[in-house]
N, C-alpha and C positions, 0 to 999 in steps of 0.2 A: 794142439799140445794137448800132453798126458797132464793127468792130475795126481800122477802117481808123487808120492813123497820124495825127495829128494832125501839119499843117503848118503853115509859117510863112504861108502862104495864109491857113489859116483864120484866126490868129490877125488879120492883117491885115483881112481881113473885118469880124471884130467889133469889134477897134478903130475901123474906119473910117480907115486909112493907108495908105499903099503896102506893098510885101512889101521894098523897100529900106528904108525905116524900121524896121520889123519888127527885119533885121538888123541895122542900125546901133547900135539899141537894144539887144538882146537879146545882140549879139555884143562890146557895147563899145567899138563901132567911133573911135576919135580920129578928133578934128579934125572933128565933126559937131556944129552947132551946131542942135540941136532943143530946143526948147522942154520944160521940164519939166514940163508937164502933160501932153505928147505924149508922154514915156518911161513918165509915170506910168500913161495911159492903155494901151497895149501892156504893159506889163507886167503890168497887173489883166486885162487880153485872156489873156497868155501864162497867168497862174496860175489862170483859171476854167476853161481847157482842160488845163492840166494839162502847158504843151508845155517839152521843154527844147531847147534847139538841138543839132543835131548838133555831135560835138566837132571833127568833119572842117573844119566851117563856121567852126568857133572859130578853125581854125588858118590858114585861108584871110585869116578877117579880121586877126587880130593876130599872124600870121607865125609862132605859136609855139601850144602845147597852154596845159593848165592844169595839166600834170603836173609835180610834182618829183620827180626818181628820186634815189634811194639806191644807189649801186655798192658792193657790200661783196666783197671778196675772199673767198678761202677759208680764211675762219676761226669757231672757234664762237663763238656768237654771243652766249653768257651771257647774264645778266640785265641787262647796260646798255644792250648798245644797242638792242633792244626799246625799252628804257624812250626813250631819245631821241629813236628815232625816234618815239615815241608823243607826246613835248613838243613834237618838230618839227611834226607833224600838226597837233597841235592850234594852235600858233603861228599856221600859216598857211593854217588853213582859213578863219578871217573876211575872207581877202583873193583868197578861190575859189579857192586852191591845191588839189590834193591831193595825196597823199608817196605813191609807192609804191618798192618794195627789189628790188633785182635781183643775184642772186648770181651773182658770174665766177669760174667754177673756172678754174685755173689754163689757160692759152694757148687760151684761149678770146677771139676777136676780136669784140669789140663796138662797129666802125665804125657795121655795119648798124642797130644801135639806135637812131640820132639821124635814121635816116632813116624809121624805124615810129613815133618818141613826137615827136617833134620837141618836145622837153622846154620849158619855161620857166626851168629849171636842174635843175643837176646837184650832187648831194652825193659826193665821192670819201671813201670811208672808208678810206685805209689805199691804198698802192700796186697796183695789177694789172697792173704788169709796164711794162717801160719802153715796150712799143709803144705798148701801152693809155694812161698815162697821156701820150705825147705826142701821139697821136690825140685825146684828150679836151680838151688844151690849145689844139690848133689848128682844133675843130672849131664850127660854127656855133650850139653850143646857147645859149640865152638869157641864163647867168651858172655860172659854176663854183666851186665851193667844196669845196676840196681839204684834207680832215682827214690827219693821219696816225696810225698804232697808236701810236708812241714817239717821241722827240727824232731817232732813228736816220734818221727819215721826212722828206720832203720832206712841207713843209704846217702847218696849225695843228695843234697837241697840244690835245686837250679832257683826258683823264687823263694827265697828267707824270708819266714812269715812272719819273725819277730824284729828283723828289721825293717820291713813293711810296714809295720805299725808303728816304728818308731820313725821312721820317715812323716807319714800323715801326720801323727802326733805334733812333732817338733814342728812341723809346717805350720800347724794353727796356734800354739802356743807364740810361736814367735810373732803372728801379728795379733798379740795381745788377746786371744781366746784362751779363757783357765779352766772354764766350766766343760771337761769335757765328755760326749758323747760315745757309742760305739755300738753300731746298727749291727747287729746279728743278722746271721742270713736262717731261713726257715727253709732248712733242707738238711737232715744228720747227714748225707752224703759228707758234708765239705766240714766237717765239724774239727777236723784235726787242723785245716787252714786257718777256719776264723778262730780256734784256739792261741794258734801259735802269732799271729797279728793281733789279736786281743792282747796277748802278753806282750808282747812291743809296745804298745799304747801305756800299758800299766806299767812298764819299767819307766817311762818320761815321766808318767805324773809320778814315781815314786820319787825320780831323782831330781827332778822340781818343786817337790815339796805342794803338789795342787791335790785336790782331791781325787779318789778313785772316778771311772771313766763311768758313767751309767749307762749300761748294756741293757738295751730293746732289742727285743727281736723283732725283724720286722717285715711281716707277711709282704708279697709281692700280688698286693692287692690294694685296690684305694682305699676304703674303709680302715686295713689294718695299719698302713701306714703312714694315715692322718692319726688313728688311735697314736701309734709312737711319737711321731712327732709333737700331737700334744703334750704326750706324755715328758720329754724331754722338754719341752718349755718351762711346763710345770716345777722340773729340776734346777731350773736356773742354766739348763746347757747353752752354749753357744758355739757351741762349734763339734760336728760331726766325723769320727773318721769310720766311715762306711766301708762291709765286709769286701763291696767291688761299688765299679762305677754302673752297676743295673742299680743297686740300691741307692745310691748317692744319686742317680737321675730322679729316682721314683721321690726322695727327700727336698730334694728342689721344686719339685711341679707341686706336690704337697703344700711345702711351707709357701709357695707364691698364692696358690687358691685362700690361702688362710691369711694373704697380706703380711706374710712374713720377708723380711729383707733379707737376699741374699748377697751378699756376706755380712750385710752389717748386723742385722739380727741372729742368723744364724748361717755359721761357715760349715763347708762340707768339702769333705775330701775322698774319691774314689781311690778304686784300682784296676788294675787291666788295659787303660787308653784305651776304651772302644772309641770307636772312629766318632760317635756320635758326643762323644766328652765336649769335642773339640764347639760342636753347634750349637751345644745348651747355652739358657740363656741365666744366668752368665755361663760362659764357659767355663767347665769342669779343672777343679786342680785334681793329681792324679799320680799313685805309684804306676809306672809304668815298666814292662818286663823287657826284655830284650831278648827275644826269643830267635833271631840270627847267631846272638852271640851263645847262646843256653846250646843250641841245636847245633853249632860247630863246635864248641866242647864235647858233646855228646859222642858226637861223630869222630871226631878225632880221637877219643879216648876206645871209639870202636875198634876204629882201626889200628891202633897201638896194640890192641887187646888181641886179635885177631893175629896180627902181624909177631907176636910173642916179645913186644918193648913194653918197658914198663912202661903205666899211663903217666899222666901226670896229675897232680893235685887239683885242687878247688879251693878259691878263695874265693869269699860273698864280693873281695873288692874287684875282682874281675869283671864288675858294673855290667852284671845281670839284670837288675833292677836299678830306677832312678825315678827322681821325684817329676813333676813337669807341672810349673805353675802355673796358674792361669787366675781368674777372679771369684771362682766361686769360695775362695779364703779372704 
């Protein structure tokens, strides 16, 4: 059997149509009134020859590729972003679109990306820097969805930071904990996330008339974590809102090594609902994202934008986050 690549000419000969008709049908060229019977004949011929049009041909035909690019700045991805990506990819796949991730280190110019890919749409997950953000808005890409890492950035917020902090703090206060601490991450890349969540904790404390939360940067090492826990205990802290589950689990472990009872002496609430959160001793209360809903919302916004439809609005009441109550508080 020949190793020669199957071409559109081969499909045209088998289907008994012109090469142009094959191109119009397989590249879904607009404004062509080709009978459905002819279209089906071309599709059957292409399937029997295992023929797929070149991506470059589809780009010339449609003016864009079938690629959606998700641009991600220099951030730790954790477990939420990949899950959101999976949900987006699954939702747009029936429309013939493929999702690709592109990491954007600080200082990298992304303008050449559009010439190389000609994407149908771009998802910007957080700011890429003023110049790149402006370049995106001025580009000729099919459709742009600007997501924000927190309320401190421009764009749609899928994982609301202030509301997250509020849920954590209210959970602790409702269980009788009145001196609240906040575990700040030792990573400058997530400052906007952490600031928004801390503001939610501060908001609840102010509304309820209790003292400002005691903020400690929690290094992710045993000695540093132990020093932070000691400082909180000296300040009378009896409940901690941790930036994420990783810090929360570290606090629980350090506290137990020091003979501190969780949650009787020190309650802890995390964020993210990592798989191990349910297996900690005691199981960790946490604010959990809903990446399935987040991804479906982003995907629908993409599909609406590409089709020229007015995209829907976003409300935090859509249930993108929820509190999971366990025994650590």
